[in-house]
N, C-alpha and C positions, 0 to 999 in steps of 0.2 A: 443378267439379261443382256443379250447381244444387241448390236447396233440395229439390225433389221427388226428384231423383236420390239425394241423401243420405238422405232419408227412406226411399225404397224399399230402399236398400242395408242400412240399419239394421234394417228391419222384415221383410225378405224371409224370413229363417229362421222367424220366428214365424208369418207368414202361411201358410207351407207346412205348419205343424203344426195347421191347422184353426181358426184364429181367424176368426169370422164377424161381419160388420157388418150390423146390422138396425135397424129403426125401428118405433115403435108410435105410433099417433095418440092424442093426449090432448086433453082439453077444459079451457078456462079460462072465466072469466066473460065473456070478450070474444072467444071464438072457439076455433079448433082449432090445434094445433101438433104437431109431430113430435118425439118424444124418441128419440134414437139410443142404441143399446147395442151393446157388443161381447160376443160369446158364445164360450165355450170348452167343449171336451169334447163328449161324446155328447149330441146334442139330445134323445134319448129317455130320458136318465138321470132317474129321478124325484127324485134328490137334487140340489136346486138351491141354489146359493150366490149371493146377491146382494151385490155389493160397491159401496158408494156413497161417493163422494169428498167432499173438503172444498170450501169456499166458492168458490174461484177455480180449482179444479183440474178434472179430468175423469176418465172411467173408465179411461183408459189408464195411470193411476197404478198400477193393479192388475195389469199385464201379468205381472210376475214371480210374484206370488202366484197368479194364475189359471193360469199355465202349470204351476206346481208342483202344483196341486190338480185339474187338469182330468181326470186319470185316475179320480178318485173323485167328482167333481161336474160337473154342468152349471153353469159359472160365468158369471154374467151381470153385466156392469159398465156400468151406464147413465151417460150424460152428462146430468146434471140440466139441465132446460130453461134455456137461456141460456148453456150451456157446451158446449165440444167441438163435436161435429157436430150437436147438437140445435138446433132453431129458437130464435130470440130472440122474446120476448113483445113485442107491440106496446104494451101498457099496462104500464109498468115497475112500477107499484104491485102488479101481480099476482105479482111475485117474492116468495115467502115460503113458510113451511112448510105452510099449507093447500094450496097448489098442488103443492108437492113431494110431499106425502103422497098426494094424489089421483093424481098421475102414477105413483107407485110401485105403488099398488093396481091401476091400469090395466095396468102392466107385468106384475105377478104374474098377473093374469087372462089376459094374452096367453100367459104361460108355461104355463098350464093345469095348475098343481099346487096342491094344497091347502095345502102348507107350504113354507117356505123357511128357509134359514139366512142370517144377515145379518152382514156386516162393514161397519161404517160409520166413516169417518174424519171427525172434527170435525162439520161440517154433516151428513154422511151418517149419523153416529151419532145425532144429534138426530132426524133423520127416522125412524131405526129405533126410537128410544125412544118416539116418539109412536105409531107403528104397534103396537109391542109392548105398549103400555099399554092398548090397546083390547080390549074383550071379543071373543073368537073371533079373535084376531090370527093371521095366517098365519106369524108368525115363531116358530120352535120353538127356536132357539138363536142367540145374538147376541154379537158382539164389538163393543165400544165402544172405538174407537181415539182416545185422548186427548180425551175429551169426557165430560161428566157433567151432572148436574142443576143445578149451580151454575156459571154462566159469568161470569168476572170482567170487570168494566167496563174494566179495564186492557187485557186481551187484545182486547176488542172495539174499543177505541180504536186499538190498534196495527194491527189488520186493516183498520179503516175508513180509515186513512191511506193505504193503497195500493190497495185494491180499486176498480177502475174508473178508476184514474188512470194506468195504464201508458201510456207514449208508443209511437209507432211506432219500432222499432229498425232501425238501418241494416242489420244482418245477424244471423245466428243466434248468432254469438259475443257480440254486444252484448246480445241477448235473454237469453242464458245468464248473463251477468254480472249483469244485473238480477235474474233469478230466484234466483241464488245469494245475492244481497244480501237480498232481501225474505223468502227462505225459509231463511235461515241456521239458524233453530231446527230444521230437519229433521235437523240433525246432520252428522257427518263422512261424507258420501256420496262415492263414487268419482267420478272424472271421467266414466266411462261412465254412471253413474246420473244425474248432473246433466244430461248430454247427452240421455239418454232422457226425463227430465222436461221438458226444454226443447223437444225435437222435437214433443211432443204438446201443448204449451202455447201454441204460436204457429202462425200461418198467414201465407202470403205476401200482402202488400198493396202498393199502389203506394208505392214509396219504401222498401220494406224488409219487415219482418215485424211482426205485431201479435198480441196475446194472443187466444186463441180463446174469449173470453167476452164477453158483452154488458156494456159499461160500466154499463148500467142496473141491474145487480144491486147496485151500490153505492148506489143512491138511498135505500133504507131507512136506511142508515148516516148519510147526509147530512141527510135530512129529520127523523129522530127520533133524534139521538145519545143513547146510553144513558149515564147518569151513575152508575148503580148496578148491582150484580151482578144477573144474571138467575137467578131461583129456579124450578126445574122439579122440585122434590122430589116433589110430588104425582103428577106423571107417572111419575117413576122408581119410586115406591113401588107403583104399580099394575102394574108389570111382573112377570110370573110365569115367564117362560122362563129357562133357565140362561144366565148372562151372564158374559162375561169383559171386564174393563177393562184395557186396555193404556195405560200412562201414560208419556210422556217425563219422565224424572226432573227435567228443568229446565223443564217446561211452565208457562207463565203463564196458560193457559186452564183446565186441570184441575189444581187445587191438590192437594198430597199429602193434606191433611186431608179434602178432599172425596172423594178416591178411597178413603180408609180408611173413611169413612162409607158409601160405596157397597157395601163388603164386609160391612157390618153390618146393612143394612136393605134393604127392597125385595126384589129377587131375590138378595140377598147374593152379589154378584158375586165371582168370583175376580179377583185383582189381580196384575198383573205390571208392574213399572217398568223402563224401558229406560234405562240410564245413558248420559250424554253427549248426550242428545237433549232438545229442547224440544217445541214444538208444530209438527209431530206426527211420531211414527215413521212412516216411509213404506212399511214392509212390503216393502222391496226386497231385503234381504239374507237369507241362509239362517237366521240366528238368529231374526229377527223372524217370518219365514214359519213356522218350526217352532213358535213360540208359538201362532200361529193354528191351524196344522194339528193340533197335539196336542189343543187344546180341542175342535175340531170332531170329531176321531176319537173322543173320549171319549163323544160323543153317540150313536155308533153301535156302541159296544162291546157284544159279546154279541148 
């Protein structure tokens, strides 16, 4: 069975339950590009949940969360530019948070709603923090998944060692072995979960399969390596929407002491730590999905 046959077999059941693939046109300083997104649930539902992935991942990481919440929300899972099905930027220096934030504001405008709820893993959480810190922000309730206003230099160095450096793999199994190695902090996932993450992280190329992200997203790490922690407390302190912080108990990116401070200042976030996981909880299993669901439901109680 070929790569696409395997993919269709694994995804067929979900596709039949109303998952939709769309794109929106965005602008950078050097031209136009298309950002892809996957949408679940009733397209007319005014309750919209935007789920944004980590640095080298894509919107399909949220399939299980989106499926669980699609009865209550229109769930929108974008592929940040340079990842997944989205276009790659011609000028690699354009990869960065100003572009990512601008693209998400364009996406929200396309969705034609005044407010959204937000789940952001790692980079996706940082994008959410920036938007939520702005006056008149459209984010009404936010989940920050293993990310906060203090990013450790150690974790950035670890990520920088592999981002943009993945080889072409002989086959899907070789790709999965690599993803299991570099993503070991995700925790004890099942074989089916690792295969799901792998299927959507690679694409067929001549000679095998390759990661579905532009290696150019790693240029900022190589050009300006960070030697000190990144401090975004002023951004965090400006956030006013109810916020939940989910932390992998073994995370090297969001330290425990930072998470505790997040519960005491700014939006005074609720804090949940997930045992046996580093950076980052992938929100694939029922326990982690329930954490997100309970927080979001609380915003609509009464």
